PyMOL Python script that loads the backbone (N, CA, C, O; Angstrom):
from pymol import cmd

cmd.read_pdbstr("""\
ATOM      1  N   MET A   1      -2.671  37.601   2.716  1.00  0.00           N
ATOM      2  CA  MET A   1      -1.773  38.603   2.175  1.00  0.00           C
ATOM      3  C   MET A   1      -1.672  38.388   0.670  1.00  0.00           C
ATOM      4  O   MET A   1      -1.559  37.253   0.207  1.00  0.00           O
ATOM      5  N   GLU A   2      -1.712  39.449  -0.074  1.00  0.00           N
ATOM      6  CA  GLU A   2      -1.626  39.360  -1.525  1.00  0.00           C
ATOM      7  C   GLU A   2      -0.350  40.045  -1.998  1.00  0.00           C
ATOM      8  O   GLU A   2      -0.020  41.150  -1.568  1.00  0.00           O
ATOM      9  N   PHE A   3       0.358  39.361  -2.895  1.00  0.00           N
ATOM     10  CA  PHE A   3       1.602  39.903  -3.428  1.00  0.00           C
ATOM     11  C   PHE A   3       1.382  40.400  -4.846  1.00  0.00           C
ATOM     12  O   PHE A   3       0.579  39.844  -5.595  1.00  0.00           O
ATOM     13  N   THR A   4       2.096  41.440  -5.204  1.00  0.00           N
ATOM     14  CA  THR A   4       2.032  41.946  -6.574  1.00  0.00           C
ATOM     15  C   THR A   4       3.153  41.368  -7.421  1.00  0.00           C
ATOM     16  O   THR A   4       2.994  41.184  -8.628  1.00  0.00           O
ATOM     17  N   GLN A   5       4.286  41.083  -6.790  1.00  0.00           N
ATOM     18  CA  GLN A   5       5.385  40.391  -7.454  1.00  0.00           C
ATOM     19  C   GLN A   5       6.439  40.047  -6.410  1.00  0.00           C
ATOM     20  O   GLN A   5       6.405  40.542  -5.283  1.00  0.00           O
ATOM     21  N   GLY A   6       7.366  39.196  -6.804  1.00  0.00           N
ATOM     22  CA  GLY A   6       8.431  38.797  -5.903  1.00  0.00           C
ATOM     23  C   GLY A   6       9.720  38.610  -6.664  1.00  0.00           C
ATOM     24  O   GLY A   6       9.737  38.595  -7.895  1.00  0.00           O
ATOM     25  N   CYS A   7      10.810  38.467  -5.911  1.00  0.00           N
ATOM     26  CA  CYS A   7      12.120  38.323  -6.527  1.00  0.00           C
ATOM     27  C   CYS A   7      12.890  37.249  -5.749  1.00  0.00           C
ATOM     28  O   CYS A   7      12.932  37.267  -4.519  1.00  0.00           O
ATOM     29  N   LEU A   8      13.492  36.322  -6.487  1.00  0.00           N
ATOM     30  CA  LEU A   8      14.266  35.259  -5.869  1.00  0.00           C
ATOM     31  C   LEU A   8      15.476  34.995  -6.753  1.00  0.00           C
ATOM     32  O   LEU A   8      15.326  34.678  -7.933  1.00  0.00           O
ATOM     33  N   ASP A   9      16.656  35.121  -6.198  1.00  0.00           N
ATOM     34  CA  ASP A   9      17.908  34.933  -6.946  1.00  0.00           C
ATOM     35  C   ASP A   9      17.946  35.801  -8.205  1.00  0.00           C
ATOM     36  O   ASP A   9      18.434  35.363  -9.246  1.00  0.00           O
ATOM     37  N   GLY A  10      17.440  37.012  -8.113  1.00  0.00           N
ATOM     38  CA  GLY A  10      17.483  37.929  -9.235  1.00  0.00           C
ATOM     39  C   GLY A  10      16.402  37.727 -10.274  1.00  0.00           C
ATOM     40  O   GLY A  10      16.341  38.473 -11.251  1.00  0.00           O
ATOM     41  N   GLN A  11      15.544  36.733 -10.086  1.00  0.00           N
ATOM     42  CA  GLN A  11      14.458  36.481 -11.030  1.00  0.00           C
ATOM     43  C   GLN A  11      13.166  37.051 -10.468  1.00  0.00           C
ATOM     44  O   GLN A  11      12.832  36.819  -9.305  1.00  0.00           O
ATOM     45  N   VAL A  12      12.438  37.798 -11.295  1.00  0.00           N
ATOM     46  CA  VAL A  12      11.192  38.432 -10.869  1.00  0.00           C
ATOM     47  C   VAL A  12      10.034  37.462 -11.126  1.00  0.00           C
ATOM     48  O   VAL A  12       9.947  36.855 -12.193  1.00  0.00           O
ATOM     49  N   PHE A  13       9.143  37.324 -10.127  1.00  0.00           N
ATOM     50  CA  PHE A  13       7.998  36.425 -10.219  1.00  0.00           C
ATOM     51  C   PHE A  13       6.702  37.218 -10.205  1.00  0.00           C
ATOM     52  O   PHE A  13       6.557  38.174  -9.443  1.00  0.00           O
ATOM     53  N   THR A  14       5.768  36.820 -11.045  1.00  0.00           N
ATOM     54  CA  THR A  14       4.432  37.433 -11.074  1.00  0.00           C
ATOM     55  C   THR A  14       3.586  36.775  -9.981  1.00  0.00           C
ATOM     56  O   THR A  14       3.998  35.764  -9.412  1.00  0.00           O
ATOM     57  N   PRO A  15       2.412  37.333  -9.681  1.00  0.00           N
ATOM     58  CA  PRO A  15       1.540  36.690  -8.685  1.00  0.00           C
ATOM     59  C   PRO A  15       1.191  35.245  -9.044  1.00  0.00           C
ATOM     60  O   PRO A  15       1.085  34.401  -8.155  1.00  0.00           O
ATOM     61  N   ALA A  16       1.012  34.951 -10.327  1.00  0.00           N
ATOM     62  CA  ALA A  16       0.717  33.574 -10.750  1.00  0.00           C
ATOM     63  C   ALA A  16       1.906  32.661 -10.457  1.00  0.00           C
ATOM     64  O   ALA A  16       1.729  31.524 -10.018  1.00  0.00           O
ATOM     65  N   ASP A  17       3.110  33.159 -10.699  1.00  0.00           N
ATOM     66  CA  ASP A  17       4.313  32.378 -10.405  1.00  0.00           C
ATOM     67  C   ASP A  17       4.444  32.129  -8.910  1.00  0.00           C
ATOM     68  O   ASP A  17       4.827  31.038  -8.487  1.00  0.00           O
ATOM     69  N   LEU A  18       4.129  33.135  -8.118  1.00  0.00           N
ATOM     70  CA  LEU A  18       4.214  32.980  -6.666  1.00  0.00           C
ATOM     71  C   LEU A  18       3.206  31.952  -6.161  1.00  0.00           C
ATOM     72  O   LEU A  18       3.487  31.215  -5.216  1.00  0.00           O
ATOM     73  N   LYS A  19       2.036  31.903  -6.789  1.00  0.00           N
ATOM     74  CA  LYS A  19       1.017  30.919  -6.402  1.00  0.00           C
ATOM     75  C   LYS A  19       1.535  29.502  -6.650  1.00  0.00           C
ATOM     76  O   LYS A  19       1.308  28.596  -5.848  1.00  0.00           O
ATOM     77  N   LYS A  20       2.233  29.326  -7.773  1.00  0.00           N
ATOM     78  CA  LYS A  20       2.817  28.016  -8.077  1.00  0.00           C
ATOM     79  C   LYS A  20       3.859  27.641  -7.021  1.00  0.00           C
ATOM     80  O   LYS A  20       3.933  26.483  -6.609  1.00  0.00           O
ATOM     81  N   LEU A  21       4.653  28.600  -6.589  1.00  0.00           N
ATOM     82  CA  LEU A  21       5.672  28.336  -5.571  1.00  0.00           C
ATOM     83  C   LEU A  21       5.046  27.952  -4.234  1.00  0.00           C
ATOM     84  O   LEU A  21       5.606  27.146  -3.492  1.00  0.00           O
ATOM     85  N   GLU A  22       3.877  28.532  -3.928  1.00  0.00           N
ATOM     86  CA  GLU A  22       3.192  28.202  -2.672  1.00  0.00           C
ATOM     87  C   GLU A  22       2.783  26.745  -2.631  1.00  0.00           C
ATOM     88  O   GLU A  22       2.752  26.138  -1.561  1.00  0.00           O
ATOM     89  N   ASP A  23       2.465  26.174  -3.793  1.00  0.00           N
ATOM     90  CA  ASP A  23       1.972  24.802  -3.856  1.00  0.00           C
ATOM     91  C   ASP A  23       3.085  23.755  -3.817  1.00  0.00           C
ATOM     92  O   ASP A  23       2.807  22.565  -3.666  1.00  0.00           O
ATOM     93  N   LEU A  24       4.328  24.180  -3.948  1.00  0.00           N
ATOM     94  CA  LEU A  24       5.442  23.232  -3.906  1.00  0.00           C
ATOM     95  C   LEU A  24       5.625  22.686  -2.489  1.00  0.00           C
ATOM     96  O   LEU A  24       5.404  23.404  -1.514  1.00  0.00           O
ATOM     97  N   PRO A  25       6.028  21.412  -2.374  1.00  0.00           N
ATOM     98  CA  PRO A  25       6.277  20.866  -1.038  1.00  0.00           C
ATOM     99  C   PRO A  25       7.507  21.512  -0.404  1.00  0.00           C
ATOM    100  O   PRO A  25       8.396  22.006  -1.098  1.00  0.00           O
ATOM    101  N   SER A  26       7.540  21.498   0.905  1.00  0.00           N
ATOM    102  CA  SER A  26       8.677  22.088   1.614  1.00  0.00           C
ATOM    103  C   SER A  26       9.904  21.178   1.503  1.00  0.00           C
ATOM    104  O   SER A  26       9.801  20.028   1.077  1.00  0.00           O
ATOM    105  N   LYS A  27      11.034  21.697   1.880  1.00  0.00           N
ATOM    106  CA  LYS A  27      12.279  20.931   1.854  1.00  0.00           C
ATOM    107  C   LYS A  27      12.152  19.705   2.754  1.00  0.00           C
ATOM    108  O   LYS A  27      12.584  18.613   2.383  1.00  0.00           O
ATOM    109  N   GLN A  28      11.562  19.880   3.933  1.00  0.00           N
ATOM    110  CA  GLN A  28      11.399  18.762   4.875  1.00  0.00           C
ATOM    111  C   GLN A  28      10.484  17.688   4.290  1.00  0.00           C
ATOM    112  O   GLN A  28      10.749  16.498   4.460  1.00  0.00           O
ATOM    113  N   GLU A  29       9.409  18.088   3.603  1.00  0.00           N
ATOM    114  CA  GLU A  29       8.507  17.114   2.979  1.00  0.00           C
ATOM    115  C   GLU A  29       9.228  16.329   1.890  1.00  0.00           C
ATOM    116  O   GLU A  29       9.048  15.117   1.777  1.00  0.00           O
ATOM    117  N   LEU A  30      10.043  17.012   1.088  1.00  0.00           N
ATOM    118  CA  LEU A  30      10.795  16.322   0.042  1.00  0.00           C
ATOM    119  C   LEU A  30      11.809  15.353   0.626  1.00  0.00           C
ATOM    120  O   LEU A  30      11.974  14.245   0.116  1.00  0.00           O
ATOM    121  N   ILE A  31      12.487  15.759   1.686  1.00  0.00           N
ATOM    122  CA  ILE A  31      13.456  14.874   2.349  1.00  0.00           C
ATOM    123  C   ILE A  31      12.746  13.644   2.895  1.00  0.00           C
ATOM    124  O   ILE A  31      13.256  12.530   2.772  1.00  0.00           O
ATOM    125  N   ALA A  32      11.576  13.832   3.496  1.00  0.00           N
ATOM    126  CA  ALA A  32      10.816  12.702   4.043  1.00  0.00           C
ATOM    127  C   ALA A  32      10.379  11.746   2.937  1.00  0.00           C
ATOM    128  O   ALA A  32      10.427  10.530   3.120  1.00  0.00           O
ATOM    129  N   LYS A  33       9.955  12.280   1.793  1.00  0.00           N
ATOM    130  CA  LYS A  33       9.554  11.424   0.671  1.00  0.00           C
ATOM    131  C   LYS A  33      10.733  10.610   0.149  1.00  0.00           C
ATOM    132  O   LYS A  33      10.606   9.414  -0.111  1.00  0.00           O
ATOM    133  N   ILE A  34      11.874  11.265  -0.001  1.00  0.00           N
ATOM    134  CA  ILE A  34      13.068  10.573  -0.497  1.00  0.00           C
ATOM    135  C   ILE A  34      13.508   9.504   0.491  1.00  0.00           C
ATOM    136  O   ILE A  34      13.863   8.395   0.091  1.00  0.00           O
ATOM    137  N   ALA A  35      13.488   9.831   1.776  1.00  0.00           N
ATOM    138  CA  ALA A  35      13.869   8.851   2.795  1.00  0.00           C
ATOM    139  C   ALA A  35      12.929   7.648   2.766  1.00  0.00           C
ATOM    140  O   ALA A  35      13.368   6.508   2.919  1.00  0.00           O
ATOM    141  N   GLY A  36      11.648   7.903   2.572  1.00  0.00           N
ATOM    142  CA  GLY A  36      10.681   6.802   2.487  1.00  0.00           C
ATOM    143  C   GLY A  36      10.949   5.907   1.297  1.00  0.00           C
ATOM    144  O   GLY A  36      10.854   4.685   1.407  1.00  0.00           O
ATOM    145  N   MET A  37      11.287   6.506   0.149  1.00  0.00           N
ATOM    146  CA  MET A  37      11.583   5.710  -1.041  1.00  0.00           C
ATOM    147  C   MET A  37      12.856   4.892  -0.850  1.00  0.00           C
ATOM    148  O   MET A  37      12.926   3.735  -1.265  1.00  0.00           O
ATOM    149  N   ILE A  38      13.860   5.499  -0.220  1.00  0.00           N
ATOM    150  CA  ILE A  38      15.113   4.774   0.026  1.00  0.00           C
ATOM    151  C   ILE A  38      14.864   3.614   0.993  1.00  0.00           C
ATOM    152  O   ILE A  38      15.432   2.534   0.830  1.00  0.00           O
ATOM    153  N   LYS A  39      14.026   3.835   1.987  1.00  0.00           N
ATOM    154  CA  LYS A  39      13.731   2.797   2.970  1.00  0.00           C
ATOM    155  C   LYS A  39      12.954   1.644   2.341  1.00  0.00           C
ATOM    156  O   LYS A  39      13.132   0.496   2.748  1.00  0.00           O
ATOM    157  N   GLN A  40      12.098   1.923   1.361  1.00  0.00           N
ATOM    158  CA  GLN A  40      11.304   0.887   0.712  1.00  0.00           C
ATOM    159  C   GLN A  40      12.141  -0.014  -0.178  1.00  0.00           C
ATOM    160  O   GLN A  40      11.804  -1.183  -0.363  1.00  0.00           O
ATOM    161  N   MET A  41      13.225   0.509  -0.731  1.00  0.00           N
ATOM    162  CA  MET A  41      13.996  -0.246  -1.708  1.00  0.00           C
ATOM    163  C   MET A  41      14.523  -1.574  -1.164  1.00  0.00           C
ATOM    164  O   MET A  41      14.314  -2.594  -1.821  1.00  0.00           O
ATOM    165  N   PRO A  42      15.192  -1.632  -0.008  1.00  0.00           N
ATOM    166  CA  PRO A  42      15.659  -2.930   0.482  1.00  0.00           C
ATOM    167  C   PRO A  42      14.511  -3.899   0.755  1.00  0.00           C
ATOM    168  O   PRO A  42      14.656  -5.105   0.555  1.00  0.00           O
ATOM    169  N   THR A  43      13.388  -3.383   1.205  1.00  0.00           N
ATOM    170  CA  THR A  43      12.235  -4.244   1.459  1.00  0.00           C
ATOM    171  C   THR A  43      11.738  -4.861   0.157  1.00  0.00           C
ATOM    172  O   THR A  43      11.444  -6.055   0.112  1.00  0.00           O
ATOM    173  N   LYS A  44      11.642  -4.067  -0.890  1.00  0.00           N
ATOM    174  CA  LYS A  44      11.184  -4.581  -2.183  1.00  0.00           C
ATOM    175  C   LYS A  44      12.164  -5.602  -2.747  1.00  0.00           C
ATOM    176  O   LYS A  44      11.751  -6.612  -3.316  1.00  0.00           O
ATOM    177  N   VAL A  45      13.453  -5.344  -2.592  1.00  0.00           N
ATOM    178  CA  VAL A  45      14.463  -6.286  -3.078  1.00  0.00           C
ATOM    179  C   VAL A  45      14.358  -7.606  -2.311  1.00  0.00           C
ATOM    180  O   VAL A  45      14.420  -8.681  -2.908  1.00  0.00           O
ATOM    181  N   ALA A  46      14.199  -7.522  -0.997  1.00  0.00           N
ATOM    182  CA  ALA A  46      14.081  -8.734  -0.187  1.00  0.00           C
ATOM    183  C   ALA A  46      12.842  -9.538  -0.574  1.00  0.00           C
ATOM    184  O   ALA A  46      12.903 -10.765  -0.659  1.00  0.00           O
ATOM    185  N   LEU A  47      11.734  -8.867  -0.808  1.00  0.00           N
ATOM    186  CA  LEU A  47      10.516  -9.569  -1.219  1.00  0.00           C
ATOM    187  C   LEU A  47      10.706 -10.254  -2.574  1.00  0.00           C
ATOM    188  O   LEU A  47      10.259 -11.383  -2.776  1.00  0.00           O
ATOM    189  N   ALA A  48      11.365  -9.568  -3.487  1.00  0.00           N
ATOM    190  CA  ALA A  48      11.594 -10.156  -4.805  1.00  0.00           C
ATOM    191  C   ALA A  48      12.526 -11.360  -4.720  1.00  0.00           C
ATOM    192  O   ALA A  48      12.302 -12.367  -5.391  1.00  0.00           O
ATOM    193  N   VAL A  49      13.561 -11.262  -3.905  1.00  0.00           N
ATOM    194  CA  VAL A  49      14.512 -12.372  -3.763  1.00  0.00           C
ATOM    195  C   VAL A  49      13.828 -13.570  -3.106  1.00  0.00           C
ATOM    196  O   VAL A  49      14.071 -14.712  -3.497  1.00  0.00           O
ATOM    197  N   ASN A  50      12.987 -13.322  -2.124  1.00  0.00           N
ATOM    198  CA  ASN A  50      12.287 -14.417  -1.440  1.00  0.00           C
ATOM    199  C   ASN A  50      11.166 -15.001  -2.287  1.00  0.00           C
ATOM    200  O   ASN A  50      10.788 -16.156  -2.091  1.00  0.00           O
ATOM    201  N   ALA A  51      10.629 -14.232  -3.221  1.00  0.00           N
ATOM    202  CA  ALA A  51       9.510 -14.708  -4.029  1.00  0.00           C
ATOM    203  C   ALA A  51       9.926 -15.820  -4.984  1.00  0.00           C
ATOM    204  O   ALA A  51       9.135 -16.726  -5.248  1.00  0.00           O
ATOM    205  N   LEU A  52      11.132 -15.770  -5.501  1.00  0.00           N
ATOM    206  CA  LEU A  52      11.567 -16.769  -6.475  1.00  0.00           C
ATOM    207  C   LEU A  52      11.564 -18.183  -5.895  1.00  0.00           C
ATOM    208  O   LEU A  52      10.966 -19.070  -6.504  1.00  0.00           O
ATOM    209  N   PRO A  53      12.199 -18.439  -4.753  1.00  0.00           N
ATOM    210  CA  PRO A  53      12.150 -19.801  -4.214  1.00  0.00           C
ATOM    211  C   PRO A  53      10.715 -20.217  -3.834  1.00  0.00           C
ATOM    212  O   PRO A  53      10.335 -21.376  -4.005  1.00  0.00           O
ATOM    213  N   ARG A  54       9.941 -19.282  -3.329  1.00  0.00           N
ATOM    214  CA  ARG A  54       8.569 -19.597  -2.922  1.00  0.00           C
ATOM    215  C   ARG A  54       7.742 -19.997  -4.137  1.00  0.00           C
ATOM    216  O   ARG A  54       7.002 -20.979  -4.086  1.00  0.00           O
ATOM    217  N   LYS A  55       7.858 -19.251  -5.219  1.00  0.00           N
ATOM    218  CA  LYS A  55       7.103 -19.568  -6.433  1.00  0.00           C
ATOM    219  C   LYS A  55       7.589 -20.878  -7.051  1.00  0.00           C
ATOM    220  O   LYS A  55       6.793 -21.646  -7.592  1.00  0.00           O
ATOM    221  N   THR A  56       8.883 -21.128  -6.969  1.00  0.00           N
ATOM    222  CA  THR A  56       9.425 -22.378  -7.485  1.00  0.00           C
ATOM    223  C   THR A  56       8.875 -23.556  -6.676  1.00  0.00           C
ATOM    224  O   THR A  56       8.524 -24.592  -7.241  1.00  0.00           O
ATOM    225  N   ALA A  57       8.804 -23.392  -5.364  1.00  0.00           N
ATOM    226  CA  ALA A  57       8.263 -24.453  -4.518  1.00  0.00           C
ATOM    227  C   ALA A  57       6.797 -24.713  -4.844  1.00  0.00           C
ATOM    228  O   ALA A  57       6.373 -25.867  -4.894  1.00  0.00           O
ATOM    229  N   TYR A  58       6.019 -23.662  -5.065  1.00  0.00           N
ATOM    230  CA  TYR A  58       4.615 -23.838  -5.441  1.00  0.00           C
ATOM    231  C   TYR A  58       4.497 -24.581  -6.768  1.00  0.00           C
ATOM    232  O   TYR A  58       3.640 -25.452  -6.920  1.00  0.00           O
ATOM    233  N   ALA A  59       5.346 -24.245  -7.716  1.00  0.00           N
ATOM    234  CA  ALA A  59       5.308 -24.889  -9.027  1.00  0.00           C
ATOM    235  C   ALA A  59       5.681 -26.365  -8.918  1.00  0.00           C
ATOM    236  O   ALA A  59       5.039 -27.211  -9.540  1.00  0.00           O
ATOM    237  N   VAL A  60       6.705 -26.683  -8.140  1.00  0.00           N
ATOM    238  CA  VAL A  60       7.120 -28.081  -7.957  1.00  0.00           C
ATOM    239  C   VAL A  60       6.004 -28.872  -7.285  1.00  0.00           C
ATOM    240  O   VAL A  60       5.719 -30.002  -7.681  1.00  0.00           O
ATOM    241  N   LYS A  61       5.376 -28.289  -6.278  1.00  0.00           N
ATOM    242  CA  LYS A  61       4.280 -28.969  -5.586  1.00  0.00           C
ATOM    243  C   LYS A  61       3.107 -29.189  -6.535  1.00  0.00           C
ATOM    244  O   LYS A  61       2.478 -30.246  -6.495  1.00  0.00           O
ATOM    245  N   ALA A  62       2.805 -28.221  -7.381  1.00  0.00           N
ATOM    246  CA  ALA A  62       1.704 -28.361  -8.334  1.00  0.00           C
ATOM    247  C   ALA A  62       1.986 -29.482  -9.328  1.00  0.00           C
ATOM    248  O   ALA A  62       1.094 -30.264  -9.656  1.00  0.00           O
ATOM    249  N   VAL A  63       3.224 -29.561  -9.807  1.00  0.00           N
ATOM    250  CA  VAL A  63       3.595 -30.639 -10.740  1.00  0.00           C
ATOM    251  C   VAL A  63       3.498 -31.987 -10.039  1.00  0.00           C
ATOM    252  O   VAL A  63       2.997 -32.954 -10.614  1.00  0.00           O
ATOM    253  N   LYS A  64       3.975 -32.055  -8.796  1.00  0.00           N
ATOM    254  CA  LYS A  64       3.918 -33.303  -8.031  1.00  0.00           C
ATOM    255  C   LYS A  64       2.469 -33.739  -7.826  1.00  0.00           C
ATOM    256  O   LYS A  64       2.140 -34.911  -8.007  1.00  0.00           O
ATOM    257  N   ASP A  65       1.606 -32.798  -7.449  1.00  0.00           N
ATOM    258  CA  ASP A  65       0.198 -33.123  -7.239  1.00  0.00           C
ATOM    259  C   ASP A  65      -0.453 -33.599  -8.530  1.00  0.00           C
ATOM    260  O   ASP A  65      -1.253 -34.535  -8.516  1.00  0.00           O
ATOM    261  N   LYS A  66      -0.117 -32.964  -9.639  1.00  0.00           N
ATOM    262  CA  LYS A  66      -0.681 -33.340 -10.926  1.00  0.00           C
ATOM    263  C   LYS A  66      -0.235 -34.737 -11.299  1.00  0.00           C
ATOM    264  O   LYS A  66      -1.036 -35.528 -11.797  1.00  0.00           O
ATOM    265  N   MET A  67       1.032 -35.058 -11.066  1.00  0.00           N
ATOM    266  CA  MET A  67       1.554 -36.394 -11.393  1.00  0.00           C
ATOM    267  C   MET A  67       0.899 -37.454 -10.513  1.00  0.00           C
ATOM    268  O   MET A  67       0.620 -38.560 -10.975  1.00  0.00           O
ATOM    269  N   GLU A  68       0.654 -37.122  -9.258  1.00  0.00           N
ATOM    270  CA  GLU A  68      -0.007 -38.076  -8.367  1.00  0.00           C
ATOM    271  C   GLU A  68      -1.449 -38.315  -8.785  1.00  0.00           C
ATOM    272  O   GLU A  68      -1.945 -39.439  -8.704  1.00  0.00           O
ATOM    273  N   ASP A  69      -2.120 -37.263  -9.231  1.00  0.00           N
ATOM    274  CA  ASP A  69      -3.515 -37.398  -9.684  1.00  0.00           C
ATOM    275  C   ASP A  69      -3.604 -38.255 -10.935  1.00  0.00           C
ATOM    276  O   ASP A  69      -4.558 -39.016 -11.093  1.00  0.00           O
ATOM    277  N   GLU A  70      -2.631 -38.146 -11.824  1.00  0.00           N
ATOM    278  CA  GLU A  70      -2.643 -38.911 -13.069  1.00  0.00           C
ATOM    279  C   GLU A  70      -2.287 -40.384 -12.833  1.00  0.00           C
ATOM    280  O   GLU A  70      -2.679 -41.260 -13.605  1.00  0.00           O
ATOM    281  N   ALA A  71      -1.545 -40.637 -11.767  1.00  0.00           N
ATOM    282  CA  ALA A  71      -1.086 -42.018 -11.522  1.00  0.00           C
ATOM    283  C   ALA A  71      -2.121 -42.879 -10.867  1.00  0.00           C
ATOM    284  O   ALA A  71      -1.870 -44.055 -10.605  1.00  0.00           O
TER     285      ALA A  71
END
""", "prot")
cmd.dss("prot")
cmd.show_as("cartoon", "prot")
cmd.util.cbc("prot")
cmd.orient("prot")
């Protein structure tokens, strides 16, 4: 189907404008993307919080190994 123009909330759209609107994601797709980003946030925070002690332990072990090698 080909449109010659459209109107939404009192604004007139040309065929080129309507083509741009066709390419926009749906409301459900946007909600799913936002939900996915919100769900990822606690996981990323947990990984960052757990990474600090793990990296510190690796650093302490590396220093200990180096001191043992030198002794």
